[in-house]
C-alpha positions as CSV (number, residue, x, y, z in Angstrom):
1,M,78.8,39.7,161.5
2,T,82.4,40.6,161.4
3,R,84.7,39.0,158.5
4,C,88.0,37.3,159.3
5,G,91.2,38.9,157.5
6,Q,91.1,36.2,154.8
7,E,87.3,37.4,153.7
8,Y,88.6,40.9,153.7
9,L,91.5,40.1,151.3
10,E,89.4,38.1,148.9
11,G,87.1,41.1,148.9
12,L,89.9,43.3,147.5
13,R,90.4,40.9,144.3
14,D,87.6,42.4,142.4
15,G,89.4,43.9,139.4
16,R,89.7,47.5,140.6
17,E,91.8,49.8,138.7
18,I,95.0,51.0,140.5
19,W,97.9,52.5,138.8
20,L,101.4,52.8,140.4
21,D,104.6,54.2,138.5
22,G,103.0,53.6,135.1
23,E,101.7,50.1,135.8
24,R,98.1,48.9,136.6
25,V,98.2,46.7,139.7
26,K,96.2,43.7,139.2
27,D,95.8,42.4,142.5
28,V,96.5,44.8,145.7
29,T,96.9,42.0,147.9
30,A,100.1,40.5,146.1
31,H,101.6,43.4,144.6
32,P,104.8,44.4,146.6
33,A,103.7,48.0,147.0
34,F,100.9,47.0,148.7
35,R,100.7,43.5,150.0
36,S,102.1,43.8,153.7
37,T,99.9,46.7,154.4
38,A,97.0,44.9,153.1
39,A,97.9,42.1,155.3
40,S,98.1,44.5,158.2
41,F,94.6,45.5,157.5
42,A,93.7,42.0,157.2
43,G,94.9,41.4,160.9
44,L,92.5,44.2,162.2
45,H,89.8,42.0,161.0
46,D,91.3,39.0,162.6
47,L,91.5,41.0,165.9
48,A,87.9,41.2,166.1
49,D,87.5,37.6,165.9
50,D,90.0,37.2,168.6
51,P,88.4,36.2,172.0
52,A,90.7,38.6,173.8
53,H,89.7,41.4,171.9
54,R,86.2,40.6,170.6
55,P,84.2,42.2,173.6
56,V,86.1,45.5,173.2
57,L,85.7,45.7,169.6
58,V,82.3,44.0,168.7
59,Q,79.0,45.0,170.0
60,G,75.8,43.2,169.1
61,G,77.7,41.3,166.4
62,V,79.2,44.6,164.5
63,R,82.0,46.7,165.1
64,R,81.5,48.7,168.1
65,A,82.4,51.7,165.8
66,Y,79.1,51.2,163.9
67,A,77.0,51.7,167.0
68,V,75.4,55.0,167.9
69,P,76.5,56.0,171.5
70,R,73.7,56.7,173.8
71,S,75.5,57.6,176.9
72,Y,79.0,58.7,178.3
73,E,79.6,55.1,179.0
74,D,79.1,54.2,175.5
75,L,81.6,56.9,174.3
76,V,84.4,55.4,176.7
77,A,83.5,51.9,175.4
78,R,84.1,53.3,171.7
79,R,87.5,55.1,172.7
80,Q,88.7,51.3,174.3
81,A,87.9,49.8,171.0
82,F,89.6,52.6,169.0
83,R,92.6,52.4,171.3
84,T,92.9,48.4,170.7
85,T,92.9,48.8,167.0
86,A,95.4,51.9,167.1
87,E,97.7,49.8,169.4
88,A,97.7,47.1,166.4
89,S,99.7,49.8,164.2
90,Y,101.4,51.8,166.9
91,G,99.0,54.7,165.7
92,Y,100.4,54.6,162.1
93,L,97.3,53.5,160.2
94,G,94.9,56.2,160.5
95,R,92.2,55.1,158.2
96,T,91.4,51.6,160.1
97,P,88.0,50.2,159.6
98,D,86.6,52.0,162.7
99,Y,87.3,55.3,161.2
100,M,84.6,55.4,158.5
101,A,82.3,53.1,160.8
102,A,82.2,55.9,163.3
103,G,81.6,58.4,160.7
104,A,78.8,56.4,159.1
105,A,77.4,56.1,162.6
106,G,77.4,59.9,162.8
107,F,75.3,60.0,159.7
108,A,72.9,57.5,161.2
109,A,72.4,59.5,164.5
110,A,70.9,62.5,162.4
111,P,69.6,61.2,159.2
112,D,67.2,64.4,158.7
113,V,70.2,66.4,157.8
114,F,70.4,64.5,154.8
115,T,66.8,66.0,153.6
116,G,67.6,68.8,151.5
117,A,65.5,71.6,149.6
118,T,65.4,69.2,146.3
119,F,67.0,65.7,147.2
120,D,66.0,63.5,150.3
121,G,69.0,61.5,151.3
122,A,67.9,60.4,154.6
123,E,66.9,56.5,153.8
124,H,70.2,56.5,151.6
125,A,72.4,57.6,154.4
126,L,70.8,54.8,156.9
127,A,71.1,52.3,154.3
128,F,75.0,53.5,153.6
129,H,75.3,53.0,157.6
130,R,73.5,49.5,157.7
131,R,75.4,48.3,154.6
132,L,78.8,49.0,156.0
133,A,77.9,47.5,159.3
134,E,76.4,44.2,158.2
135,G,78.9,43.6,155.9
136,D,81.9,44.5,158.1
137,L,83.1,46.5,155.1
138,H,86.0,48.5,155.3
139,A,85.4,52.2,153.8
140,A,87.4,55.1,152.9
141,F,86.6,58.6,151.7
142,T,88.1,61.3,149.4
143,L,86.7,64.9,150.2
144,G,89.6,67.0,148.6
145,N,89.7,68.7,145.2
146,P,92.4,68.9,142.6
147,G,94.4,72.2,142.9
148,G,94.4,75.1,140.2
149,G,90.5,75.8,140.8
150,E,89.3,74.5,137.3
151,D,86.1,73.4,137.5
152,D,86.3,70.9,134.7
153,R,89.0,69.1,136.8
154,T,86.7,68.7,140.2
155,L,84.3,65.8,140.3
156,R,80.8,66.6,139.4
157,V,77.5,65.6,137.9
158,V,77.6,65.4,134.0
159,A,74.1,63.4,133.3
160,E,71.2,62.2,134.9
161,R,69.5,58.8,134.0
162,D,66.6,57.0,135.3
163,G,68.6,54.7,137.7
164,G,71.1,57.1,139.0
165,I,73.7,59.8,137.9
166,V,77.0,60.0,135.8
167,V,80.0,61.7,137.6
168,R,83.2,62.9,136.0
169,G,86.5,64.6,137.4
170,A,88.8,63.6,140.2
171,K,88.9,63.9,144.1
172,T,92.2,63.9,146.3
173,V,93.7,62.5,148.9
174,G,92.1,59.2,149.3
175,T,93.9,57.7,152.1
176,G,93.6,54.0,152.2
177,A,91.2,54.0,149.1
178,V,93.1,51.3,147.6
179,F,92.5,49.1,150.4
180,A,88.9,49.8,150.8
181,D,85.5,48.0,150.1
182,E,84.1,51.3,149.6
183,I,84.8,54.8,149.0
184,L,82.6,57.8,150.3
185,V,83.0,60.8,147.8
186,G,82.0,64.4,148.8
187,T,83.5,67.6,149.9
188,I,83.9,69.2,153.4
189,E,84.6,72.6,152.5
190,P,82.1,75.2,151.9
191,L,80.8,75.5,148.4
192,A,79.2,78.8,146.8
193,P,75.4,78.7,146.9
194,D,75.0,78.5,143.2
195,D,77.7,75.5,142.8
196,T,75.2,72.6,142.3
197,A,77.1,70.7,139.9
198,H,79.8,69.7,142.5
199,A,77.6,69.7,145.6
200,L,77.2,65.7,145.8
201,T,78.2,62.9,148.3
202,F,77.8,59.4,147.1
203,S,79.3,55.9,147.9
204,V,81.3,53.9,145.3
205,R,82.8,50.5,144.9
206,P,86.2,50.8,143.9
207,D,85.7,48.3,141.0
208,A,83.2,50.6,139.3
209,P,83.5,50.8,135.6
210,G,85.3,53.8,134.8
211,L,87.0,54.7,138.3
212,K,90.7,54.9,138.5
213,L,92.8,55.2,141.9
214,I,96.3,56.7,140.9
215,S,98.7,56.0,143.7
216,R,101.3,57.9,145.3
217,T,104.9,56.3,145.7
218,S,104.6,53.4,147.7
219,Y,107.0,53.5,150.7
220,E,106.2,49.7,151.4
221,E,107.7,48.8,148.0
222,R,110.8,50.7,148.7
223,S,111.4,49.1,152.1
224,R,114.2,46.8,152.1
225,S,112.9,44.5,155.1
226,V,110.9,44.9,158.2
227,F,114.4,45.1,160.1
228,D,115.4,48.1,158.0
229,H,112.0,49.7,157.6
230,P,109.7,48.4,160.4
231,L,106.9,50.9,160.0
232,S,106.9,51.8,156.5
233,S,107.3,47.9,155.2
234,R,103.8,47.2,157.0
235,Y,101.8,50.2,157.6
236,D,101.9,52.3,154.6
237,E,97.9,53.0,154.2
238,N,98.7,54.8,151.0
239,D,97.2,57.8,149.3
240,A,95.5,58.0,146.1
241,M,93.9,60.4,143.8
242,L,90.4,58.9,142.8
243,V,89.5,59.7,139.1
244,C,86.1,59.2,137.6
245,E,85.5,59.0,134.0
246,D,81.8,58.8,133.4
247,V,81.2,56.5,136.4
248,F,77.6,55.6,136.8
249,V,76.1,56.0,140.5
250,P,72.8,54.3,141.3
251,W,70.5,56.8,143.2
252,E,70.4,54.4,146.2
253,R,74.3,55.4,146.7
254,V,73.8,59.1,146.6
255,L,73.4,60.8,149.8
256,T,73.3,64.7,148.8
257,Y,72.7,65.8,145.4
258,R,72.9,69.4,143.8
259,D,72.6,71.0,147.2
260,P,75.5,73.0,148.6
261,V,73.9,73.6,152.0
262,T,73.0,69.9,152.9
263,T,76.6,68.6,151.2
264,G,78.5,70.5,153.9
265,A,75.9,70.0,156.7
266,I,76.1,66.2,156.7
267,W,79.6,67.0,158.3
268,W,79.0,69.6,160.7
269,Q,75.5,69.2,161.7
270,T,75.7,65.3,162.3
271,P,78.2,63.7,164.7
272,A,80.2,62.3,161.7
273,Y,83.3,64.8,162.0
274,L,83.4,64.7,165.7
275,N,83.3,61.0,165.5
276,F,86.2,61.0,163.1
277,V,88.0,63.2,165.7
278,H,87.2,60.9,168.6
279,Q,88.9,58.2,166.7
280,S,91.8,60.0,165.1
281,A,92.6,61.7,168.6
282,T,92.7,58.4,170.6
283,R,95.0,57.2,167.6
284,F,97.3,60.5,168.1
285,W,97.5,59.8,171.9
286,T,98.5,56.2,171.1
287,K,101.0,57.4,168.5
288,L,102.7,59.8,170.9
289,E,103.0,57.2,173.3
290,F,104.8,55.1,171.1
291,L,107.2,57.8,170.0
292,T,107.6,58.8,173.5
293,G,108.6,55.2,174.5
294,L,110.9,55.3,171.5
295,A,112.5,58.7,172.7
296,I,113.3,56.8,176.2
297,L,114.7,53.6,174.8
298,I,117.1,55.9,172.5
299,T,118.4,57.8,175.5
300,R,119.3,54.5,177.4
301,S,121.0,53.1,174.3
302,H,122.9,56.4,174.2
303,G,123.6,56.1,178.2
304,T,122.4,59.8,178.4
305,E,119.0,58.9,180.2
306,Q,120.3,60.6,183.6
307,L,121.6,63.9,182.1
308,P,119.4,66.6,183.4
309,P,118.6,68.1,179.9
310,V,117.5,64.7,178.6
311,V,115.6,64.2,181.7
312,Q,113.7,67.4,181.0
313,A,113.2,66.5,177.4
314,V,111.6,63.4,178.0
315,G,109.4,65.0,180.9
316,R,108.1,67.4,178.1
317,L,107.4,64.7,175.7
318,L,105.4,62.8,178.5
319,G,103.5,66.1,179.1
320,M,102.5,65.8,175.5
321,V,101.0,62.2,175.9
322,A,99.1,63.6,178.8
323,Q,98.1,66.5,176.7
324,A,96.8,64.3,174.0
325,K,95.1,61.9,176.5
326,A,93.3,64.9,178.2
327,F,91.9,66.2,174.9
328,V,90.1,62.7,174.4
329,L,88.8,62.2,178.0
330,A,87.7,65.9,177.9
331,A,85.7,65.6,174.7
332,E,84.1,62.4,176.2
333,A,83.1,64.2,179.6
334,S,82.0,67.2,177.7
335,Y,79.6,64.9,175.6
336,E,76.6,66.6,174.0
337,E,73.0,65.2,173.2
338,V,72.3,64.9,169.3
339,D,68.8,65.9,168.3
340,G,67.7,66.2,171.6
341,G,68.8,63.0,173.0
342,R,67.2,61.1,169.8
343,G,70.4,60.7,168.1
344,G,72.4,59.6,171.1
345,V,75.5,61.5,172.3
346,R,78.5,63.0,170.7
347,P,81.8,64.0,171.9
348,G,82.0,67.8,172.9
349,Q,82.4,69.5,169.8
350,E,84.6,72.6,171.4
351,I,87.2,70.2,172.6
352,S,87.2,68.1,169.6
353,H,87.9,71.2,167.3
354,A,90.7,72.2,169.7
355,Q,92.1,68.8,169.6
356,R,92.8,69.1,165.8
357,I,94.5,72.5,166.6
358,M,96.6,71.1,169.1
359,A,97.6,67.8,167.3
360,G,98.7,69.6,164.2
361,E,101.0,72.0,166.0
362,L,102.3,69.3,168.6
363,Y,103.2,66.6,166.4
364,P,105.9,68.4,164.8
365,R,107.3,69.6,167.9
366,A,107.6,66.0,169.3
367,V,109.3,64.7,166.1
368,Q,111.9,67.5,166.7
369,D,112.3,67.0,170.2
370,I,113.1,63.1,169.6
371,K,115.4,63.8,166.8
372,L,117.6,66.2,169.1
373,L,117.6,63.2,171.7
374,A,118.7,60.8,168.9
375,G,121.4,62.9,167.6
376,G,123.8,62.0,164.8
377,A,123.3,58.3,165.5
378,L,120.4,58.5,163.2
379,V,122.8,59.5,160.3
380,Q,125.4,56.9,160.6
381,L,123.4,53.5,160.3
382,P,124.5,50.4,158.5
383,A,122.9,50.4,155.0
384,S,120.8,47.3,155.7
385,G,120.6,44.4,158.3
386,R,122.5,42.2,155.8
387,D,125.7,44.0,157.3
388,L,125.2,42.4,160.3
389,L,125.2,39.1,158.8
390,H,128.1,39.2,156.4
391,P,131.4,37.0,157.4
392,E,133.7,39.9,157.2
393,L,131.8,43.1,157.9
394,G,129.6,41.9,160.5
395,P,132.1,41.6,163.3
396,L,133.2,45.2,162.4
397,V,129.6,46.4,162.7
398,R,128.7,44.4,166.0
399,R,132.4,45.9,167.5
400,Y,131.7,49.7,166.7
401,F,127.8,50.2,166.7
402,G,127.2,48.8,170.0
403,T,127.2,50.5,173.3
404,P,127.8,49.1,176.8
405,G,124.6,46.9,177.6
406,H,123.0,47.5,174.2
407,P,124.5,45.0,171.4
408,A,125.0,46.4,168.0
409,E,122.0,44.4,166.7
410,D,119.7,45.7,169.2
411,R,121.1,49.1,168.6
412,V,120.8,49.1,165.1
413,K,117.2,47.7,165.1
414,L,116.1,50.3,167.4
415,L,117.6,53.4,165.4
416,K,116.2,51.6,162.2
417,L,112.9,52.1,164.0
418,A,113.7,55.6,165.0
419,W,114.5,56.6,161.4
420,D,111.5,55.1,159.9
421,A,109.4,57.1,162.4
422,L,111.4,60.3,162.4
423,G,113.3,61.0,159.3
424,S,112.3,58.8,156.4
425,E,110.0,59.7,153.5
426,F,107.4,57.6,155.2
427,A,107.9,59.8,158.3
428,G,107.6,63.2,156.4
429,R,104.3,61.8,155.1
430,H,103.0,61.2,158.4
431,E,104.2,64.7,159.9
432,Q,102.2,66.3,156.9
433,Y,99.4,63.9,157.5
434,E,98.9,64.7,161.2
435,R,98.4,68.4,159.9
436,F,96.2,68.0,157.1
437,Y,94.2,64.9,157.4
438,H,91.0,66.6,158.4
439,G,91.0,69.3,156.1
440,A,92.9,72.6,155.8
441,P,93.1,74.1,158.9
442,H,91.0,77.2,158.0
443,V,87.9,74.6,157.7
444,Y,88.1,73.5,161.2
445,L,89.4,76.8,162.6
446,T,86.3,78.4,161.4
447,M,84.2,75.6,162.9
448,Q,85.9,76.5,166.3
449,T,84.7,79.8,166.2
450,R,81.3,79.1,165.7
451,A,81.3,76.3,168.8
452,G,80.2,78.6,171.2
453,A,83.5,79.3,173.1
454,A,83.9,82.8,171.4
455,E,80.7,84.3,172.6
456,R,81.6,83.4,176.1
457,C,85.1,84.7,175.8
458,E,83.6,87.9,174.4
459,S,81.3,88.3,177.0
460,L,83.6,87.9,179.9
461,A,86.1,90.7,178.4
462,Q,82.8,92.9,177.7
463,A,81.9,92.3,181.4
464,C,85.2,93.7,182.5
465,L,84.6,96.7,180.1
466,D,81.4,97.3,181.4
467,G,82.3,97.5,184.9
468,Y,84.3,100.8,184.7
469,G,84.4,104.1,183.1
470,L,85.9,107.6,183.2
471,G,84.4,108.3,186.5
472,T,85.3,105.1,188.1
473,T,87.3,105.4,191.5
474,R,89.5,103.3,193.4
């Protein structure tokens, strides 16, 4: 069954140990660094109970993202659910509940991949999927390692007990982890064959004894109001480092163990990674639509929308939106069977990996193009909305910041939104996020070369070479 937003928020009040700016956060739902974003996530839970959206978001009593797609039509239905969720935050919340739900469904589609040479995690992977789906839990993951290459800093196994294992060390970047009901911990990058200590995957509750989440700066806490920071004040999903100080993990929550091959394979030989891309590509398409709409509104407020260079620039942005949409539709249309159809279907891997390349390169270009359209108007803005309300200053702001047909309050509101999306610290984080949220490029670029396209490209070029020689005549 799905949970309402209030039930989700109550679940976050579990005593989890979150640290921010030298302070331990006692209640993530009440602290000014997190409460508005927690409310935004709660709103997504309420969205699933809304009769207008429930048929799109829910299937068989659970979120549609948890269902293993069995056909092209199922992929389309799942994408429609992704779109509904993404539109609620204009694409700025990336790790929404449907993200890890789709990943868990990928695990459930091919559980045999979890059966390694020394540990069988197949039933645990199925139980993980079932627990999340039936509890409508909001899961996050953290797969990165601290820099510096020091083994004793990276999360590893330090002891075994009859009931489970003890882990110590850190993992980065836990996007949305402070708002999660469970956190999946693992690694997506290849490990050395003898690196068994770091070769594990497990799920843990954020309130597990010995587990700490060290948060980065909260853009929500720095925001002055929704008027001045309409995005960062509500959609700062945060990123945290997960630190385990001898955390005990029961065996039933361990998915892979001391097996470098299986620990990597669960992402690439199940549909999990491709399901992540399906969700994130849909969100990316939605986000580009929002940004392009913002660009159109800016040009209208400037009175430049009819200038030929501006028309061309907007046309390029609309082309980017179409490109983002095309990747989603093409990945669905090129779907592939999983395990001969026994595991349903997954989005086409060549298009999915290519989408990651495209999105990481396209997003900075789109932001740059919109900044050029906005011009210096983003620099000279009132310090806050309070300037408009001041009895002496307000009339001056209203006189000099408006343009014909665009009153000052409306124009300042628009440009404040544009700055939050394009030039603020929150915006800078999103540009970096769109490049790296699925890992370093060398990881998915390597997977692209293994997807089969390289062989076809090579064979076509070789066919041309084989078709002529020194004695060939016209």
